[in-house]
N, C-alpha and C positions, 0 to 999 in steps of 0.2 A: 710839046703838046700840053695844053692846059685843060684839065678835066674837072668839071663840077661834080661832086659826089654828095648825094643826098640819100636819106633813109627815113623810114618810119614816118611818112607823111600822115598816115591814118586819116585820109579824106581832107587834109588841110595843107595847102601850099601857099604860104604868104606871098603876096604880090612883090614884096621887096626882095624875096629870094628869086623869084622869076626874073626880075629886073637885073639882079646881080649876076645870074648865070647865063643870061641870053647870049653872051659873046664867047662862051666856052667852045672848045674844039669838039668835045664830047660831053655828054651828061650820063652819069651812072646812077641808077636808083637801086638801092640795096634791099628792097622789099618792105612789106607792110605799107603798100600803096593804098590798098583797100578800094579806092575809086579809080577804075581804069581811065577815067577822063583826065586824071592828072598826067598819065603817060601821054595821052593825046595832046594835052597842053604843052608838055615838054617837047614833043616831036614837032609841034608847030613853030618852035623857036628856030629850027633849022639844023642844029648839030645832031650827029648820030646819038641815039639814046640806047643804052643797054640797061636792061632791067632783069632782076631775079625775083622770084616769088618768095614772099614771106609767109609766116605761119598764119597771118590774118588775111591773106589774099586768096581769092577764089578764081582768078584768071588762069586757066590751065594752059594758055598759050605761052606763059612766061616760064622759063626753066627754073629749077631749084638752084642750080649753080651755073656758072659760066667760067670757062678756062680759055685763055688766049694769050698771045704774046704781043706786046706793044712797046716800041722804042727799046727793044732789047730786054724787057722785063717780062717774066712769066707771071701771069696774074690770075687769081682765083676770086670770083665774086660769089658770095653766099650770104643769106640773111642771118641765120643762126650760126655763130662761130663754132667751129669744131675745137675740141680740146687740143688736138695736134694738127698741124697743117698737112695738107696733101703733099706728097713727095715732090721735090724739085720746084717749088713755087718761090718766087721772090717776094711777091706782095699778095696778101689776102685781105680783101676788103669785105666788111660785114656791117650789119646793123644790129637790130634786135634789143640791145641793152639800153639804148637811148643815151649812152655815155660815150663821149669821144675817147678814142684810143690810138696810141702809137707805141707799139711794143713789139720786140723781136722775140719770137718763140721758135726754138730749134732752127734758127737761120732764116725764118720767114718773117717779114714785117707785117704785123696785123694792124690795120687801120680801120677806124670807125668814125664817121662824121658826126655821130650823135643823131638827134632828131630835129627836124625843122618844125615838127608839129608840137605835140604836147610833151613838154619836158617832164622828166621824172627823175627820181633818185638824186636830186640836187643839182643836176647839170642843166644849164640854160639851153634853149633851142639853138641849134647850130647846123652847119653844113661844112663840107670840106672842099679844098682845092688841092688837086694832085697835079704836079707838074713833072712831065717825063720828057727826057731828051736822051738820044742815043749816047752811050758812054758816060752819062752823068748819073749821080745819085738822085733818086726821086725826092722831090720836095713835097712836103705835106703841111698844110696850114688849115686849122679849124677856125671857122668864122662864126661869131655869134650872130644870131638873127635879131 
């Protein structure tokens, strides 16, 4: 399963990102969407869209966190990364910092795709591809926009 992971669009989703992710099996948005129309646009592409609310989002229909299992991985989505991972999680995907991340903290792999919108703190705009398959180690790749 190939999952497009984006975060921190802050009202801006470049067309080249839309074109790049349209063939994903799922699309995950890790918060700070700000314009709910972006989620509508992502849903119009066809794949399942999962979204969590960021600190800049006003849409109360979106959850603050999402926990689920997919391809044998226990996954947690949250906009602002916790200092410590929730118990028994394999992957924790977050946004907020606008900086890509791939780090293991207490046995949980923390992944951040960066921001597709306004880059800050020296990191260029980016998004991520997460590839999951039963019985295999997850693959993570950050793509520059």
